[in-house]
N, C-alpha and C positions, 0 to 999 in steps of 0.2 A: 784767736781764730786767724787766718792768713788765707788768702785767695791762692789757686796755682791755676796753669795748664799744661797738657801735655799732648803729645800726639803721637801717631803711630799707624800703622798700615791697617789694622784693626781695630775693632775698640779693645780686645784682650788685650793687645799688643800694647796699647796706650794706657792701660790701666796698669798692668804689670809693669809698664816704666814710672808710672808715678806712683804706685806703692814703693818701688825700689828708690828712687830720689825723694820724696817727702816723707813717707813714715818708717823712719828711721829709730824714732826715740819713743815708740808707744802712740804716734799718733794714731788718728783716724781719718781717712779720705772720705769726703760726703761730695761726690758726683753729682752736679745739679745739671748739667747740660753736656748734651754731646751733637756734634756735627760732621757732614762729610767734609773734605779738604782735598785740595791738590796739593802734594809735596814736591817741592820741585828739585831737579835733581839732574845729573851731566851737565855737559856742555852746552850751554845757552836752555837748559830747563828741558832738553830735546827728550829727558828720560823720565820725565815727573810721573809720578805715581798717584793714584787715588787713596786718601787716607782718612783718618777720624782725630776729631780733636776734641778732648774732654775739658772741661775745664769746672772748679768747685772750691772747697775750702778744706784746709789742715784743721782739724779738730784735736786738742789735746787732752778732749774727755776719752777716758779709757773703761768705763764700765761696761761698754759694749763689746763683745770680742768678735773681730774679722770674721765676715759670714752672718752676723744676726743682722747688722745693717751697717755692713760694708761700704754700700754707695746707693745713693739716691738719686733715681734719674726724672726729669719731665713727666716721661711718659712710663714712669716706671712704679706708679703707687701701688701698695699692697693691699690688696681688695680682702674685708673681712664681710660676713654675712650679716653682720649688725650695724656695722659703720660707726660702730663706737668709737670717742676718743681713746686712745692708748701711748707708750712712751714713745713711740714714734714721732706721732704729734707734737708732742710735748718737747722733746729734742728739737725739732723742725722751727717750732714757734720762737723756743729761746734763742735759736741760732739768729732766728730773723730778726730778735728784739736786739740782740748784739749788733748785728749790721745796721741796724736804723739808727741806733746810738751812735754808730761812727760815723755815718752819713751826715747826720745832723750836727756833728763835731768838726765837720769840714776835712776827714781824714779819708773822704772815698777816693776810689782810683777807677779807671776804668773797666777792670777786672772785678771790684768789688760791686760797680753799677750793674755788670752782668748778671754776676750771682743774684743780686736782688731782685732784678726780672726774673729771673730763673725761680726764686723762693715763691713769689708773689702769684706764678704761675701754677706753683705745686700747689699752694694752700687754695687757688681758686678753684682747681680742677676738685681739690677733695671737700671743699663746700658743695660745690655743684653734684657733685655723684656719691657724696658720702663714704669716702674710700679713706682707708687707715694704710699705715706702714708696717701691719703685722706681716710675718712669714708663715705661707702655708704650712699644715702639719707635718706633710712628708716632703723630704729631699729630694725625691722625684717630683713633684709636684713644683718645687723651688726651683729645678732645673730647666723644667720646660717651661716655665713662667720667663727665666731668664732669655732662653731663646726665643719665646715670642718676643719680648721686649727689644730684643736684638734685630728683630725682622720688623719692628714698626708698626706693630699688631696694636688697635684701637685698645683702649681701656675696657671697654664694654665688651668686645669680644673675645679678649684674654679672658674676663672674669666667666662668660658664660662656656667658654672651652674647659677652664678650669673645675666649673662646679660640674659639668659632664663626666670628667676625669673620677671627681670624688664620685658622683653616684652609680657609675656605670664599671668603674676599675676596681675591685675588690683590694684591701690592703696588701695580701699576699702579692696580687699583679701590680703594685706600685713599686713592689721590692725588685723587680724586674723592670730595670729602666729602658732599656732598648725595646721591649714589648711596649711596655707604655707607651713612649715617645712614636713609636711607629703605628699603635692606635690612634695618637693623637692627630698623625701626620695623616691619616685617613679620614678622620673627622673634618680637619680643614679642608681635605677634599673635597668632601661631601658638601661643604658651604660653597663652594665655587660651581655658580650655574655658566654653564655654555650654551650660547647662541644655536636653535636647533633649526630656525626657520630657515636656512640657508640655500636654497632651491630656486631652479628658473622655472618654477611651475606658471608665474604668469608673465606675458610678455607683453609689452616690455617691462622689465625689473628695472623700478627707480629706487637708488641709492642714496641718501642726504646726508651728510656728515657735517654735525654741527659742535660748536665748542667754544671754550674761550679762545682767547689768543696766543699764537706762537706754540701752540701744541702739535703741529705738522699737518693739517687737515690736507693741504694742498699736494705734498711728496705721496701722502697714503692714499690720495686718490690716484694718483699716476701709476703707485703700487697694484691697487686696484683693478686698473684697466688693463695693465700689463698681464698680470696671473688670469682675468678672467678672460681677457681678449685674444690672447697670443698663447700657443703653444709650445712645446719644446723643441719645438724645430723653425720657429718664428713663423707659423701660419697663423691665419686668423681664425681661432675656432669660436670667437661668438661677433657681432656688429655691438661697438661700444662706442657710445657717444657721451662726452665732456660738457656739463654745463657751470658757468662761475656767474655768481651772484656778487661777488668781491670784485666793485667795480671803484672801490673808495683807493684801497691800497696800492702802494705804488709797486707797480712791477706784478700784481697777484694774477691779473688776466695774462700777461705777458708769458708768465712761468708756466701756465696750466697751457697755454696754447704751443709752445716751445714742447713742452711732453707729447701734445697732441700731434705734433708734425713729425716726432720722431717715431711715435707707433702708428702713423698715418690712421686718425681717427677722427673725426668732425669735434669743433670745439664752437660752443656757443655762451654769449657774454650778456646777461639782462639782468636790472634790476627793476623790472613790471613786471605785476601779477599777470595781466593779459599777454604779456609777448612770453613768458614763461609759458601758460598755457598753451599756446599758438606753437611755441618749440615743440613740445610733447607730441601734441596731436600730429604734425606735419610729418614729424619722423617716428611714430610710433608703429609703422608698419615695416620699417627697415633697420630698425634698433633694439638689440635684445637686452642692451644694459644700457641705463642713464646713470652715471656719477655726476651728482651735484656737490659742487664745492661752495660754501657759505662765509660769510665776515667774520672773523673772529669777533665776539662780544663778550664786555664784561656781564658776568651772568647776575651782579647787581642793578644793572641796568634794564629796568623792566620794561621800559618803555621802545626801547630799540630790539629788543627780544621778541617784543608785541608786533612790531612792523616787519621781523625778520619771517616771524611763523603766519602771518596773513601772506607774504610773497609764497612760502613754501606750500603753504595750501595749495597754490594752483596745480602742484604735482599731484593731487588725487589723493583719495583714503589709502589706495592700497601702495604709497613710498614708504619704504623703510628707512628711519630715521635714525641713524645711529650717533651716539654721544663720544666725542674723542675728546680722551683726557691723557696727559701724562702720569706715567708710571712715577715720576719724581715729586709729583704734587703730595703735599702733607695732607694726613687725615681729615684733620678739620676743614681744609680748603675743598678737598673731595666733597665732603658731605655737603658743603653750602653749593658745590656746581651741579651734584646730582639733584639735590634741590630746587635749583632755579631754574635748571633747563627740563624739569618735568611739563613744563607747558607745552613741550614740542611733542610729549607722548612718544619719547624714544623708545625702541624697541628693545635695543642693546648699548653694551659700551665698547668703544674701539679704545685699547690701551697702545700710546705711542712711549717713545723713549725708554725701553726697557734695558737698553744698552749703557744707560745714565744713571741707574742705581742699583746697588747690591740685595737692596731690599723690597720686598713686595705685599708686604702685612696689610701696609697701609690700604692697598689697594683691595686686597682679597676682604679685608675687615669693611671697608666702607660699601663695598657693592653686596657683600651679605647681608649686610644690615638693612639695607634699602631694598635687595630681593633681586638686584639686578644681575642680567647674563653677561656674558664678554662674547663678543663675535671674532674680534681680530687681535692681533699683538704684532707691534714693528719694533725692530731692534737695530737700527740705523738708517743712513739715509740713501742706502743704494737702492734704486728702482732695479727690476723689482723683486732683488732677493730677500731685501731684510723685513718681509712681512710672511705672519703664515695665519693659520686660523687657530684660534684659541683653542688651548685645551689645558684640562686639569693637570695633568703630569709637568705640562710646560712652567705652569706657577711652581708646583711643587719642588721640583729639582732646583729653582732659583730659590730657593728658602735657604738661609744660611745657619749652619749648627746642627739640623738634623740628620739624621742617619738614612740615607735614601734607596729603597732598593727599587730602582726604576723598573724592571722588570715585572716585578710583582704590582706597582703602581699601574702600570700601561693595561693590565690584565684588568684590575678593578676599574681602571676609567679609560676605557678604549676611546678612540677618535669616533668611532661608530660609521665609518665609511664615509666621513666627508670628503668632498673633492680635494685632491691633493694641491697644494701649494708650495710655493718655495717654502724650505725648511733650512733654518741656520742653526738649529742644536739638535 
């Protein structure tokens, strides 16, 4: 067996190139890992493109026909109801043993080390979740599962969705692939919860954004302020005030103050509980909306999170706390972030950086697992345009590989008369 790597504009492009280049004499490719990359291009790389790199091994074993076990991906373990060992596990273990033998003999290189890590990850996931590498019993389910994998849906979400398809779509219905995938797409839409309590019934309304470092909370605060406070003719429609408790990060306060200056709204800074209460109390009669920016925190640092929670409690029990996470965050990290910020009793999740990924199954799956709703979505750095209210359809049309009937989906998942915001698609 030999390691290989290949890249392309899409996963399918890279896979096709790899098969054409390396599987010329009946060899079988086992794809262990895939990742998003930037492919250089043009003068001074001014025309670089987003792409995908795959890596794995070339096996000389030929007892499997391409399509039966043509590729294995870290997030692509095939589930069975029993979780019993099968030929896929045996093959994987045999290949792992060969690689370990090569490593002990001092023959490993960087590519082999990378594959060993991928193999270990697969085995750990198999042991933890009882998954195996068997294929589903119907080709339609196989195709749908491949699409779910391509969109980075977590294994547990895929397993539940395919089980629902087996139970609710009759065998004759599975023969119609387009109808089956339309039904699965609707089920995905039904698993997406949209934040419903988004009205100004209470004055002043207080919205607090919390989340890990680097997800874009400050820029998102400015986008919300512009959309809620200024109408299409640049006139004030609501009285907005900005507050930041991020007095530690260099330039954080100045950045928010600059946004406030441009929009002609007041901006306050504090790191003290009593001062926060005073700011809210003194301005509650003349402000419709407080937008509170917070310090980016490591979700594992429970002491810092506890201190921040105590400070934010000065905003009162009616304050809405929204957890901000980036769409580019992998599923396992998303689950950890959602869990650690539970202490804030956040009402909903705000998704940023949707423009930096072509897959959103990680977000849909992680939030569905926790039963969390989505309030807003951002799609770039421009203020105020690159933000909109979350909608089910917005996520569904960003799924790669599904046939999307947008008109039909908008009828099934309407925006329900939510306040209009800037739209970017």
